[in-house]
N, C-alpha and C positions, 0 to 999 in steps of 0.2 A: 061697171066694166073697168078692168085694169087699164091704166094709162101707159102709153109707150114711154120707155126710158132707156138710159144707157148706164153702164157701170164704168167707173174709173178706179184703178187701184195703183198705189205707189208703194214701192218697197224702199223704206228709208233706213237710216243708220240705227235708229232706236225703236222704230215701229213700222208696221205696215198699215196704211190707211186706205179705206174704200169709201166710195160715195155712190149712191144711186141718185141720178139726176134726170128730171123730166126733159123732154126735148125743147122746152122753153127755158131751160137753165135752172129751174127751181130745184133746190136741194131737198130731196125726199127723205133721205136717210144717210147716216154716216156710221162707220164701224172702224174699230182700231184693234190691232193686235200688237202688243209690245214685245220687244225682244232686245237682245244686246249682242253685239259682235263678240266673238272670242278674241282673246288677247294672248296668244301663245308665247309672247316674248316682248321685250321692249321694242316699241315702234312697229308692232305687228297687229293688224286688225283683219280678221277673217270671218266668214259666215258660210254656213252650210246651205247649199241651194235647196235642200229639202225644206228648209224653213220658209223660203219664198213661196213654194208651191203649196205647202200645207196652209200657210196663212192666206194665200189667195183663195183657195177653195173654201176656207172657213168664212172669209169675208163675203164671198159671193153668196153663200147660203144664208148668212145672217141678213144681208141686205135685201134678199128676195123672199125671205121666209113668210112675211105677211101676205104675199100673193096679190098685192095691190098694184103691181106694175109688170109690164111685159118688156123684158130686156131685148133691145134690138141691135146693140153693138157694144163692144168692149174696148177700152183704152187702158194702156199700162205705161208706167214709168218706173224709174228706180235710181238709186244712188249710182254714181259712176264717175269716171270709168273704173270698172271692176274687171277682174280677170278670173273667169271660171273656165277651166279646161275640162273637156269631156272626151271620152273615147268614141270609137266608131259606132257604138250602140247608144250613144248619148248618156252614158253613165258618168257622172262627175268623178274626176280622179282625185280631187282634194277639195277642201273648202275654198271658196272664192277669196282672192286677195282683194281688199277694198281699195278705194281711191287714194287720194293724197295723204290721208291720215296714216296710211301704212308706209313706213319709210325704210323698209328693208333693202330696197334696190339701189342704194347709193353707189355701190361699187359698179353695178351694171350701168348706171347713168354715166359715170365717169368713163367707163370703157367704151360704151357705144358712142358717146359724144366725141371722144378722141378718134375713134375709128371712122366715123362718118363725117365729122366736122360740125362743130356747134353752130356756126353761121349758116351752113347749108341746111341743117335740120330746121333752124328757125325760119329760113326763107321758104323751104318747101312745105313744111308742116304747120307753120303759123305759131308754134310754141317751142320754147326751149325744152330740153329734156329735164324733167323734175320728177319728184315722187308722185305727181299727179298722173303722169303718163303711163299708159298700159304696157307699152313696149318693153321697158326695163323689167317690169314685173313678170312678163312672160320669160324673159331671159334669165331672171333669177330662178324660176322653176326649172328651166332647162339645165342650169348649172348646178343647182343645189339638190335637185331631185330627178336626176337623168333617167332612171328606170321608169319613173312615173311619166315623165315627159315623153318618153319614147312611145307611149300608148295614146298620146293626145292627138286628136284629129279636129276638134272644133273649139271655138272661142265664144263664150257667152257673157252677157251682163244681165243684171236682174230683169230688165224689160225684155230683152231678147230671149231669155230663158222662159219667161212666162209665155211669150208668143209661141215658142217651140212647143211647150206643153199644151197650149190651147189649140194650135192649128197644125202643128207638124212642120211649119215653115222655118227655115234656117236663114234669118235675115237680121240685119242691124241697120239702124238709122244712120244717115250721113253725119249728123252731129256727133253721136257717140263714137263713130269711126274716127272723126277728126280729133278725138282725145286719145286715140291709140298711138300717139307719136312714138316712133317715126314710121308707122306702117301706112299712113294715109297721106295723100298729096292733096292739100286744100285747094290748090289752083286747078288741078285736073278733076277734082271731085271723085276720086276713086282710089282704091288701094294702090300703093306704090310697090310693084312686084319685086324689084331688086332688093329693097330693104326688108320687105315682108319675108322673103325667102331667107335672108340672113338672120333676122331676129326671131322669126317664128317658123322655122323649118318644119315641114310635115303637117302644118295646120291648114286646113281648108277654110279660108276666111269666108264669112257670111256674105250673101248677096246684099247689096245696099239699097235702101229705100229711104224716102223722106218720112218723117215722123207721122204725118197725117195720112200716108198712103195705107191702103189695106194690105196687111201682111198675109191674110188668108181667112178662112172661116172656121168656126168652132167644130172640132171633130166630135163624132159620136162618143168616143171614150172620154174626152174632156167634158162633154155635156153630162155624162153620168157622174163624174167626180165633182163637178161644180154646181149642178142643178140648173145650169143655164141652157137656153135652147140651142140645139145643134144647128149649124149652118149660118149663124149670125156672123157678121164681119168683125175682125179684130184689127185695130190700128197698130202700126209698127211701133209707135211709142218712142221714148227718148229718155235722156238723163233727167233726173228729178228737177234740177234747177231750171232747165229749159222748159219743162212742163209747167213749172211755177210761173215763169214769165208769160207763157201763153194764157194761163188762168186769170191774169190781171191785165191782159192786153198790152204788155210791154215788149212788143216786137217791131215797133216802128223805129226808123232811123232817128237817133238822138235819145232814145229811151234808155234808162238805166234801171234795172230791177235789183232791189235789195231783198234777199231771202233771209228772214230771221228764223233760224232753226238751230239744230244741234251745232251746225257750222253756219257761218255767214257766207253767202254767195252773192256775187255781183255780176250781172250780165248786161253789157252795153252793146246796143245794136248800132253798127257803123255803116257808113255809105260805101266804103271800099275796104279791102283787106288791110288791117293794121297789125303790126307785130311789136312786141316788146319782150326783152329777155326776162322781165319781171311779171309778165301776165300771160294769159293764154289766148291766142288767136285761133278762132274756130269758125267753121261754117255754122249757120244757124239751124234751128229746128225746121224752118220753113224754106222752101226752094228760093234761091236768090238772096238770102239774108246772110249777113256776116256779123260776127260778134268779137268783141275784145272783153275778156272775162277775168275775174279774180275770185279768190276764195280764201277765207280765213279758216285755219284748221279747227278753231273752236269759237263758239260764242255762247249758245245755249248750253253747251257741254260744261262750261265753267259755272254758269248759274246753277245747273243741276248738281254739280260737284259741291258747291257751297250749300245748297239745300240739304244734300245728304250729310254733309259735314256737321251742319247744325241739326242735331237729331230731332229737335222739335220744330224745325223750320218748314214752311211751305212758301210757294212762290208769291202768293197774294200778300202774306204777312211781310215777307222780306222786301217786296216791292214797296209796301207802305213805309217801312222803315228806311228804305233807300231814298224815297221822296223826302222824308224828313231830314236826311243827312245833308242835302244841299249840294250845289255845284262844287266839284273837286273833292267830294267824299271826305271832308275834314282833313285834307292834306294827304290823301292816299293816291297813289298812281300805280296802275297795274299794266304789265305786259301780258296779253292773253295767250301766250305761246305755250300752252300747257300740253300740246301734242306736236311740238315743233311749230313751224309756221309755213304756210304756203305763200300766197302773194301778199305784198310785193317783196317780202324778205327772202323767200325761197331758202329757208334754213331748217332742215329736218332736225337739227340738233339744238335749235332754240328751245328755251324753256320759260315757263311762267315766272314772272318777278312781281312781287308786291313791295313797293318802296314807300317808306314813310311811316311804317307801323309803330304805334305806341300802345301802352297799356290802356289808354282811354278809348281806343277805337272799338266800334261796335259791329254787330252783324250787319246792320243797315249800311254802315260805311263800306264794309267789304263788298256787299252786294252791289252798291252803287258804283264802286270802283270797277267792278266787272262789267257793268252795263256801259260805263263811260269808256272802258278799254275797247269795247266793240266799236263805239263811235269814233275813237281815235284811229282804230284800224281801218274803218270805212273811209275816213278822211284821207289816210295815207294812200289807200288804193285809188281813190278818186283823183288825187294829185298825179299819180303815175299814169292813170288812164288818160288824163288830159295832156300830160307831157308827151304821150305816145301818139297824139293826134285825135283823141276822142273829143266829141262835141256833145256834152250832156245837156239836154234841153228839158228833160222831164225825169223825175225819180218816182218809181212806183214800188211800194213796200208790200210784202206778202209773207205768209208763214205764221206759225204759232206765236212768235214773239211780238206780233203786232196787236195781240189781243189786249194787253195792258198798255195804257197810254204812255207810261213813263219811258219805256225803252225807245220807242220811235221818236218821242219828243227830245230825248237826250241826243240821239243821232242827228236830228235836224239842228239842234242847238250847236253841236260840235262842228258839223259840216257846213252850216249856213244854207242848207238845201231844203226846200219844201219837199214833202213826200205825199204822194197821192195814195189814198186807201180806197180799195174797191169794197163793194158790199160783202163779198165772200172772199175770205183770205185763207181758206183751208189749204190752198196750194196745189201741189203736183197732181193729186188724185182728181181734182176738179179740172185741171188742164187735160189730163188723160180722158176724162169724160167728154170734154169739148172735142178732142180729136175723134173720139168714137161717134159723137153726134154728127159731126161733119161728114161722116161716111154715109149717113142715112137721111140727113136733114140739112137745110140751109141755116146753120147756127152761127151767130155772130157773138163774139165775146162782149162787145159793147151793149148788146141787148141782154145778154145773159147776166152780166156782172158790172153794173154801172158804178161810177165813182160815188162814194158816200161822204168822204171827208178829205181834207188836206191838212197835214201837220205842218205848221208854220214855225220857222225858227224864232226864238225869243231873243231880240237884239240885246237885251240887258245882260245876257249871259255870254255874249260873243267874245268880249275882251278877256274874260276869265278863262274861257276854253281855248282861246288862242295861246295864252300863256302856258296852260297845261299841255297843249298839243306840242309846243316847242320842247317842253321837258320830256314828253313821251318819245319824241323822235331822238332825243339824246340818250334815253335810258338803254335802248338795245345795244348801240355800240359801246356804251360804258360798261355793260355787264356781260357781253357775249363771250369774252375770253373765259370768264369764270364758269358760266353755265355750260360752255362746251366741254370743259373738264368734268363737270358734274354729270353731263349727259354720257360721257364715256364711262364714268364710274357706274352709272345706272345700267348701261349696256352689259357690263361685266357681271 
């Protein structure tokens, strides 16, 4: 007899991942569809919404094809905040503009900040206006593509687009809304109508739900396309990093989640609202929770770039060589700002720097320098989190980068922080499955996904990494004038 199960699907930057999970949390099956965002110009990252739905339907059918499980609910998540505008018939008007890696809206950020007041935006919305915010991206479309914008009626992100296709419901979770700065008031917990009317005129903003609330039930049409049973509930879902945090139980006050993926994301759960101009203050995925969060524009993206650059390279071999390189990568130091940088630098025109290169350096040295650069970036974010009032009591790691022991070990060595590893680190799709299961079953993440190990800092490397971190902090201000000129040349 088929067992009852749920499906979780996450739409990420470089792939869509799906999981079929039993109601006891057991991972029955996984599936992946790789993709790449379009890059129509410097600092621009886009993706066609048709990819999201096509990959969801393919994943759903692959996960359920053996017929050994009866799907009882669906959960979704996705990269964000993204901006997908659709007309009154729900036809997307253009490819979605992606989250903070897309830096096209710098002029709109400056204009809106001057008009509304930077301090007032930070106070009301929890975050300063940056390339991460959805509001300036909407304004960019309105200014640069006015004929297209005139037809826009609805705003979607990957998770809410899937919900719309699955159920017909037009909803968005509170957390995703809180990254739509300056459209959402984090204190009132609702859209802020005066600023929404100014920044997104003509857009009917979605109804707000919490990520674990039921958005609706699967329509007959969606059932035909996906092969899933009609009438099953669909959770509202959320942004991928927050689903990742749920997947490893990092939603209690004092928790810090580190998401090792194409980018590095940090989500710290706080007791009361905190703000910092160098971080993002948001409402959490669950009712009553608050977060102070950060995100690096690249992490795994740099290691993937190196793998591709070395035509005969693969991650396992490069990781082995990096381990042989030793602390400090034989005198190499990298700034990982290959797509600008988000927190805490907040500089879309930052660029990657590799300092100390000689003819004797190897692939392993370069790969280790990239891994260590992520650790230095995490340490920088942690220092700013704590300076803003954060109280980090536990660090939990998740994502594909946790699979090899070296990367998490280096981050612990550099930060001096232990990291908890759960049994399943697949991430956001598993978090979406948890949200789905909680609609039909009493599911607990501690029962589903217990702790399997703790990565402990190695004190013998502490002094060396303290020295290198001090140099890392000096490298950006020492090179920023030059790389800003280079960034301008690249834009031309």
